[in-house]
C-alpha positions in Angstrom: 0.0 0.0 0.0 2.8 2.5 0.9 4.6 1.6 -2.3 1.5 2.2 -4.3 1.0 5.6 -2.7 4.6 6.5 -3.3 4.3 5.6 -7.0 1.2 7.7 -7.3 2.9 10.6 -5.6 5.8 10.4 -8.1 3.4 10.1 -11.0 1.4 13.1 -9.9 4.5 15.2 -9.3 5.7 14.2 -12.8 2.4 15.2 -14.3 2.4 18.5 -12.4 5.8 19.3 -14.0 4.7 18.6 -17.6 3.3 22.1 -18.2 6.5 23.7 -17.0 8.6 21.4 -19.1 6.4 22.1 -22.2 6.7 25.9 -21.6 10.5 25.6 -21.2 10.8 23.7 -24.5 8.6 26.2 -26.2 10.8 29.1 -24.9 13.9 27.2 -26.0 12.6 27.1 -29.6 12.0 30.9 -29.6 15.5 31.7 -28.2 18.1 31.7 -31.0 21.7 32.7 -31.0 22.4 35.9 -32.8 25.9 36.8 -34.0 27.3 40.0 -32.4 26.1 43.2 -34.0 29.6 44.2 -34.8 33.2 43.4 -34.3 35.3 45.9 -32.4 38.0 47.9 -34.1 40.6 50.2 -32.7 41.1 53.8 -33.7 44.4 53.1 -35.4 43.0 50.2 -37.4 40.0 52.2 -38.5 42.3 55.1 -39.6 44.3 52.6 -41.7 41.1 52.0 -43.7 41.0 55.7 -44.7 38.2 56.7 -47.0 36.8 53.2 -47.0 35.2 54.0 -43.6 31.8 55.4 -43.0 31.8 56.9 -39.5 28.5 56.9 -37.6 28.1 58.8 -34.3 25.6 57.0 -32.0 25.7 59.8 -29.4 22.8 62.2 -28.8 22.5 64.8 -31.5 23.6 67.6 -29.2 26.9 65.8 -28.6 27.3 65.2 -32.3 26.7 68.9 -33.0 29.3 69.9 -30.4 32.0 67.7 -31.9 32.4 64.6 -33.9 34.9 62.6 -36.0 35.4 64.4 -39.4 32.9 63.2 -42.1 30.9 61.3 -39.5 27.1 61.1 -39.8 24.8 61.1 -36.8 22.7 57.9 -36.2 21.3 57.3 -32.8 18.3 55.3 -31.6 16.3 58.3 -30.4 16.3 59.9 -33.9 16.6 56.6 -35.8 13.7 57.2 -38.3 14.8 60.7 -39.3 18.6 59.9 -39.4 18.6 56.5 -41.1 17.7 57.8 -44.6 20.7 60.1 -45.0 22.9 57.3 -43.7 21.6 54.8 -46.2 21.9 57.4 -49.0 25.6 57.9 -48.2 26.4 54.2 -47.7 28.1 52.0 -50.3 28.8 48.3 -50.0 32.5 49.0 -50.5 32.8 50.9 -47.3 33.1 49.6 -43.7 30.8 51.2 -41.1 32.4 52.2 -37.8 29.9 53.2 -35.1 31.0 55.0 -32.0 29.5 56.5 -28.9 30.9 58.2 -25.9 33.2 55.6 -24.4 33.9 51.8 -24.0 31.0 51.3 -21.5 28.5 53.0 -23.8 26.1 50.5 -25.5 24.6 53.0 -27.9 27.1 52.1 -30.7 26.4 48.4 -30.2 22.6 49.0 -30.5 23.0 51.1 -33.6 25.3 48.4 -35.1 22.7 45.7 -34.3 19.9 47.6 -35.8 21.9 48.4 -39.0 22.6 44.6 -39.3 19.1 43.4 -38.4 16.8 46.1 -39.7 18.8 47.5 -42.6 20.6 44.3 -43.6 24.0 46.0 -43.7 27.3 44.2 -43.2 30.9 45.2 -42.4 29.8 47.0 -39.3 32.4 47.7 -36.5 32.2 49.4 -33.1 35.0 51.7 -32.2 36.8 50.5 -29.1 36.9 53.2 -26.6 34.4 55.4 -28.5 34.7 59.2 -29.0 37.2 59.4 -26.0 39.6 57.0 -27.7 39.4 59.1 -30.9 40.2 62.2 -29.0 43.1 60.6 -27.1 44.5 59.3 -30.4 45.3 62.8 -31.5 42.7 62.7 -34.2 
């Protein structure tokens, strides 16, 4: 009798866990690995690429207007819809895109790079290691 009750308890516990298991499996199907939005590149390496680089500034527009890398275009998530058109009009497949924001810990450049890859379908996107501060420290 005790063995039968024990088996029934195990069976009921197993049945109770089935919905959680099914949900976990369903979530697993929806989670997929994504490649990184962009590789990182140093200031010196990006400078070696010369005119084959399209610089994109992911900082707020006021920061861009104060100072930015020469020939950079603004493209941030806050103004994405209005800024993306001019970026796409200036882009060519032969150019590498280097996105930067304020500093190494700033994630804005990674988010802009991800959106360019995922939403605009662009490739050859890099994030500037150290961001705007690294550019300034490099002596421009």
